[in-house]
C-alpha positions as CSV (number, residue, x, y, z in Angstrom):
1,M,3.2,22.1,13.1
2,D,0.2,22.3,15.0
3,W,-2.8,20.0,15.2
4,Q,-5.5,19.2,18.0
5,L,-6.3,16.6,20.5
6,S,-10.1,16.4,18.4
7,Q,-8.3,15.5,15.1
8,L,-7.5,12.3,16.6
9,F,-11.4,11.4,16.7
10,I,-11.4,11.9,12.7
11,I,-8.3,10.3,11.6
12,C,-7.9,7.0,14.4
13,P,-11.1,5.1,13.7
14,L,-10.3,5.7,10.0
15,I,-6.9,4.4,10.0
16,F,-8.1,1.3,11.6
17,I,-10.4,0.4,8.5
18,G,-7.5,1.4,6.4
19,G,-5.2,-0.8,8.0
20,L,-7.9,-4.0,8.0
21,V,-8.3,-2.7,4.3
22,D,-4.4,-2.8,3.6
23,A,-3.7,-6.1,5.4
24,I,-6.3,-8.3,3.3
25,G,-6.1,-6.6,-0.2
26,G,-3.7,-3.0,-0.4
27,G,-4.7,-0.3,-0.6
28,G,-5.6,0.9,2.5
29,G,-3.8,4.3,1.9
30,L,-7.4,5.0,-0.1
31,I,-8.5,6.0,3.4
32,T,-5.8,7.0,6.1
33,L,-4.7,9.5,3.6
34,P,-7.5,11.2,3.4
35,A,-8.1,10.7,6.9
36,Y,-5.3,13.1,7.4
37,L,-6.9,15.1,4.7
38,I,-10.1,15.6,6.3
39,A,-9.0,16.6,9.9
40,G,-7.6,19.2,8.0
41,L,-3.9,18.4,7.6
42,P,-1.6,19.9,4.7
43,V,-1.5,17.7,1.9
44,H,2.2,17.1,2.4
45,V,2.1,16.4,6.5
46,S,-0.4,14.5,5.7
47,I,1.4,12.0,3.3
48,G,4.5,12.3,6.0
49,T,2.6,11.5,9.0
50,N,0.3,9.0,7.3
51,K,4.2,6.9,6.8
52,L,4.5,6.7,10.0
53,S,1.0,5.2,11.0
54,S,1.4,3.1,7.6
55,S,4.4,1.6,8.4
56,M,3.6,0.8,11.9
57,G,0.6,-1.6,11.0
58,T,2.4,-3.0,7.7
59,A,4.9,-4.0,9.4
60,L,2.9,-6.3,11.9
61,T,1.1,-8.0,8.7
62,F,4.9,-8.5,7.1
63,T,5.8,-9.9,10.4
64,K,2.8,-12.5,10.4
65,Y,3.0,-13.4,6.5
66,F,6.7,-13.9,6.6
67,I,6.0,-16.1,9.7
68,N,2.9,-18.0,7.5
69,G,6.1,-18.4,4.9
70,Y,3.9,-16.5,2.4
71,M,7.2,-14.3,1.1
72,P,9.9,-15.9,-0.7
73,V,13.3,-14.8,0.6
74,K,14.9,-13.9,-2.4
75,L,12.3,-12.2,-4.3
76,S,11.4,-10.2,-1.4
77,I,14.9,-9.0,-1.1
78,I,15.1,-8.1,-4.4
79,G,11.7,-6.2,-4.2
80,I,13.2,-4.2,-1.0
81,A,15.7,-3.1,-3.2
82,G,13.9,-1.7,-5.8
83,A,11.2,-0.5,-3.6
84,F,13.9,1.6,-1.5
85,I,15.2,3.2,-4.2
86,G,11.8,4.0,-6.3
87,S,10.1,5.3,-2.8
88,S,13.2,7.6,-1.8
89,L,13.3,9.1,-5.6
90,G,9.1,9.5,-5.4
91,A,9.2,11.5,-2.3
92,K,11.5,13.6,-3.1
93,T,9.5,14.5,-6.4
94,A,6.4,14.9,-4.2
95,L,8.0,17.6,-2.4
96,L,9.2,19.5,-5.4
97,I,5.9,18.9,-7.9
98,G,2.4,18.4,-7.7
99,D,0.3,14.7,-8.3
100,H,-2.1,16.1,-11.1
101,A,-0.1,15.0,-13.9
102,F,-0.1,11.5,-12.1
103,K,-3.7,11.4,-11.2
104,I,-5.0,11.7,-14.9
105,L,-2.5,8.8,-15.8
106,M,-4.1,7.2,-13.1
107,L,-8.3,8.0,-14.6
108,F,-6.7,5.3,-17.9
109,M,-4.6,2.7,-15.2
110,I,-7.6,1.9,-12.9
111,P,-10.4,0.6,-15.1
112,V,-8.1,-1.8,-16.8
113,I,-6.7,-3.1,-13.4
114,A,-10.0,-3.4,-12.0
115,F,-11.0,-5.4,-15.4
116,Y,-7.8,-7.3,-14.8
117,V,-9.4,-8.1,-11.4
118,F,-12.8,-8.9,-12.4
119,K,-11.5,-11.2,-15.4
120,S,-8.2,-13.1,-13.8
121,Q,-9.0,-16.6,-12.4
122,D,-5.1,-16.5,-11.3
123,L,-5.7,-14.3,-8.8
124,L,-7.9,-16.4,-6.9
125,R,-5.6,-19.5,-7.3
126,E,-4.4,-21.0,-4.0
127,S,-0.7,-22.0,-3.3
128,T,0.1,-24.9,-3.4
129,G,3.8,-24.8,-4.0
130,S,4.2,-26.9,-7.0
131,D,3.0,-25.2,-9.6
132,E,4.8,-21.7,-9.0
133,I,7.5,-21.0,-11.2
134,I,10.6,-18.2,-9.8
135,N,13.3,-17.8,-12.6
136,F,15.5,-15.1,-13.6
137,R,12.3,-13.3,-15.5
138,T,10.5,-13.1,-12.6
139,Y,13.1,-11.2,-10.5
140,I,13.5,-8.1,-13.3
141,F,9.6,-8.2,-13.1
142,C,9.4,-7.9,-9.3
143,A,12.6,-5.5,-9.2
144,L,10.8,-3.0,-11.7
145,V,7.7,-3.4,-10.0
146,A,9.1,-2.6,-6.9
147,L,11.0,0.2,-8.5
148,G,8.1,1.2,-10.6
149,T,5.0,1.3,-8.0
150,G,7.8,2.4,-4.8
151,F,8.2,5.5,-7.0
152,Y,4.4,5.8,-6.7
153,D,3.9,5.2,-3.4
154,G,6.6,7.5,-1.9
155,F,5.5,10.4,-4.4
156,Y,1.3,9.8,-3.5
157,G,0.6,6.2,-2.1
158,P,-3.3,5.4,-2.3
159,G,-3.6,2.2,-4.0
160,A,0.0,1.1,-3.6
161,G,-0.2,-2.2,-1.7
162,T,-3.2,-3.0,-4.5
163,F,-1.0,-1.9,-7.5
164,M,1.9,-4.2,-5.8
165,L,-0.4,-7.5,-5.1
166,L,-2.3,-7.4,-8.5
167,L,1.2,-7.2,-10.6
168,M,3.0,-9.6,-8.6
169,A,0.0,-12.4,-9.3
170,A,0.0,-11.3,-12.6
171,A,3.9,-12.5,-12.2
172,G,2.3,-16.3,-11.6
173,L,2.8,-15.9,-7.8
174,S,-0.6,-17.2,-5.5
175,V,-2.6,-14.7,-3.9
176,Q,-1.1,-15.7,-0.9
177,K,3.0,-15.2,-2.1
178,A,2.1,-12.3,-4.1
179,N,0.8,-10.3,-0.8
180,G,3.1,-11.7,1.3
181,V,5.8,-10.0,-1.6
182,A,3.8,-7.4,-2.0
183,K,3.9,-6.4,2.2
184,A,7.9,-6.5,1.6
185,I,8.0,-3.9,-0.8
186,N,5.2,-2.1,0.7
187,L,6.8,-1.9,4.2
188,T,9.9,-0.9,2.7
189,T,8.5,2.1,0.7
190,N,6.4,3.2,3.4
191,I,10.2,3.5,5.4
192,A,12.1,5.1,2.1
193,A,9.0,7.6,2.2
194,L,8.8,8.3,5.8
195,V,12.7,9.1,6.0
196,V,12.5,11.5,3.6
197,Y,9.5,13.5,4.5
198,F,10.8,12.8,7.8
199,M,14.1,14.8,7.5
200,N,11.9,17.4,5.7
201,N,9.9,18.0,8.7
202,K,6.5,16.8,7.1
203,V,6.0,14.2,10.4
204,I,3.6,14.8,13.3
205,L,5.6,11.7,15.3
206,P,3.0,12.2,18.5
207,L,-0.3,12.1,15.7
208,G,1.5,9.5,13.5
209,L,2.2,7.2,16.2
210,T,-0.9,7.1,18.2
211,A,-2.7,6.6,14.8
212,G,-0.2,3.7,14.2
213,F,-1.8,1.8,17.0
214,F,-4.9,1.8,15.4
215,S,-3.4,1.1,12.5
216,I,-1.7,-1.5,13.7
217,A,-5.1,-3.6,15.2
218,G,-6.8,-2.6,12.2
219,N,-3.9,-4.9,10.4
220,Y,-3.6,-7.8,13.0
221,I,-8.0,-8.2,12.5
222,G,-7.5,-8.3,8.4
223,A,-4.1,-10.6,8.7
224,K,-6.5,-12.9,10.5
225,F,-9.3,-12.3,8.2
226,F,-7.0,-12.9,5.2
227,E,-5.5,-16.1,7.0
228,R,-9.0,-17.5,6.9
229,G,-10.4,-16.4,3.8
230,G,-7.7,-16.7,1.7
231,S,-8.2,-15.7,-1.7
232,K,-12.3,-15.5,-1.6
233,A,-11.9,-12.2,0.6
234,V,-9.5,-10.7,-1.9
235,R,-11.4,-9.9,-5.3
236,P,-14.0,-7.8,-3.9
237,V,-12.1,-5.8,-1.4
238,I,-9.5,-5.1,-4.1
239,L,-12.5,-4.2,-6.5
240,I,-13.9,-2.3,-4.2
241,V,-10.5,-0.6,-3.2
242,L,-10.2,0.4,-7.2
243,A,-13.6,1.7,-7.2
244,L,-12.7,4.2,-4.5
245,F,-9.6,5.0,-5.6
246,F,-11.6,5.7,-9.1
247,V,-14.3,8.3,-7.4
248,R,-11.1,9.7,-5.1
249,I,-9.3,10.7,-8.1
250,I,-12.2,12.3,-10.1
251,Y,-13.3,14.0,-7.2
252,D,-9.6,15.8,-6.9
253,L,-9.3,16.4,-10.4
254,I,-12.7,18.6,-10.1
255,F,-12.3,20.4,-7.0
């Protein structure tokens, strides 16, 4: 697959910004996937190569959040299993059909999600470790979230990390642990989809690996910012990401 060195000057700065946003509130794909498309790469190649660079950045954030104790282990394992199945199926589907119908669905879903973020106080709850209840229903909910968002992430991707975070917060987890579980799910969806796209020759390794180092840098700074700012940074970041996502989908459907 052909690509030019000059494309790095478009892709890498946007990948850095996307990694920073992704570490804080998810949704970095709203910036990183368009970066490859703006640079002139085909859609499936853009998605596949983006999965490589995103996996590198998300792996760093995953490690930091795991060390900081933000990931309930059993819940994360269930999420990883569901995410692997969902993302693999989504990536295989994306190679067969377009995403027009899914984008139309997102036009209805995004305003509802944005309203929930704006009104919900649970999203801003700090982790105390004493008021969180993880039971059988939480595990089932996590598995379904991982399967559904995993399919979407493998199929298209942008905004998936934000949806994972919001849904896990809706399950009653604090923003820290919701973000931790979301990162475990997101890393799995990236890797599972990457394998499918790589096997179908839709990944430019040199470009993806180079951009991946910028993703790592962005995720590192974003994770540090999340640790210091806590939940205060999450709400505005997510609302901005959802607004960008909404505009992006409208643009894609019209043009």
